[in-house]
C-alpha positions as CSV (number, residue, x, y, z in Angstrom):
1,M,25.7,-32.6,17.4
2,L,26.4,-30.0,20.1
3,N,26.6,-26.2,19.8
4,Q,27.3,-24.9,23.3
5,I,29.6,-22.3,24.8
6,V,30.2,-21.2,28.3
7,L,32.1,-18.0,29.1
8,V,32.9,-16.4,32.4
9,G,34.3,-12.8,32.6
10,R,34.0,-9.3,33.8
11,I,31.5,-7.0,32.0
12,K,33.3,-4.3,30.1
13,E,30.3,-2.8,28.3
14,I,26.5,-3.3,27.9
15,K,24.9,-1.8,24.8
16,E,21.2,-1.9,23.7
17,N,20.1,-2.0,20.1
18,K,16.6,-0.8,20.3
19,K,16.0,-1.0,16.6
20,N,16.6,-4.8,16.4
21,K,15.6,-5.4,20.1
22,Y,18.7,-7.0,21.5
23,V,21.5,-6.2,24.0
24,V,25.2,-6.8,23.5
25,M,27.3,-7.5,26.5
26,T,31.1,-7.4,26.1
27,L,33.0,-9.7,28.5
28,A,36.7,-9.2,29.3
29,I,38.2,-12.7,29.7
30,P,41.9,-13.0,30.5
31,Q,44.0,-15.7,28.8
32,T,45.2,-18.5,31.0
33,F,48.8,-18.3,29.6
34,K,51.4,-15.5,29.3
35,N,52.3,-13.9,26.0
36,V,56.0,-13.5,24.8
37,D,56.3,-10.4,27.0
38,G,55.3,-12.5,30.1
39,E,51.9,-10.8,30.5
40,Y,48.4,-12.2,30.4
41,D,46.4,-10.9,27.4
42,T,42.7,-10.3,27.6
43,N,40.0,-11.3,25.1
44,F,37.0,-9.0,24.7
45,I,34.0,-11.1,23.5
46,D,30.6,-9.8,22.5
47,I,27.5,-11.7,23.5
48,K,24.1,-11.0,22.1
49,M,21.0,-11.4,24.3
50,F,17.3,-11.2,23.5
51,G,14.0,-11.0,25.5
52,G,14.0,-11.5,29.2
53,I,17.7,-12.4,29.4
54,A,18.6,-9.1,27.8
55,E,16.2,-7.1,30.1
56,S,17.4,-8.7,33.3
57,T,21.0,-8.4,32.4
58,K,20.6,-4.7,31.4
59,E,18.7,-3.9,34.7
60,C,20.8,-6.0,37.2
61,C,24.4,-5.8,35.9
62,K,26.9,-3.0,35.7
63,I,30.4,-2.6,34.3
64,G,32.9,-4.6,36.3
65,D,30.5,-7.4,37.4
66,I,31.5,-11.0,36.9
67,V,29.0,-13.1,35.0
68,G,28.8,-16.5,33.4
69,A,27.1,-16.8,30.0
70,K,25.9,-20.1,28.5
71,G,24.8,-20.1,25.0
72,R,25.4,-21.0,21.4
73,V,27.4,-19.9,18.4
74,Q,25.2,-18.8,15.5
75,K,25.4,-17.0,12.2
76,L,22.4,-14.6,12.2
77,E,20.5,-13.6,9.1
78,N,22.2,-10.8,7.1
79,D,25.3,-11.0,9.4
80,K,28.7,-11.9,8.0
81,Q,30.2,-13.0,11.3
82,L,29.5,-15.6,13.9
83,N,27.6,-14.5,17.0
84,I,27.5,-15.8,20.5
85,I,23.9,-15.9,21.6
86,A,23.2,-16.1,25.4
87,E,20.6,-18.6,26.5
88,R,21.4,-18.1,30.2
89,V,23.3,-15.4,32.1
90,T,24.4,-16.1,35.7
91,F,25.3,-13.2,37.9
92,L,28.4,-14.3,39.9
93,S,29.7,-11.3,41.7
94,S,29.2,-7.5,41.8
95,K,32.2,-5.2,41.9
96,A,32.2,-3.5,45.3
97,P,31.4,0.3,45.0
98,R,34.2,2.7,45.6
99,K,33.9,5.2,48.5
100,E,33.2,8.0,45.9
101,D,30.2,6.0,44.6
102,E,28.5,5.7,47.9
């Protein structure tokens, strides 16, 4: 049996849940095909992270960075939906700062 997922996308949001001690990163991942209007849709996928992975992602990444996440799909206790749990996050590229940000 195999339960493994690999996602690569641009970070849209990073939220910390201090009560339950995890971080949720939302990745924007464009579809590889066009919709009926001839445009590429984007999927927004939430990825939960715990421990050191959560801490380093929260500290090192910002909105717009491209990351790769390898993990598993899991139904957590008391949760009605499936979750993607990151086991590894790879920082692929950082969005270049705009002139106003410097």
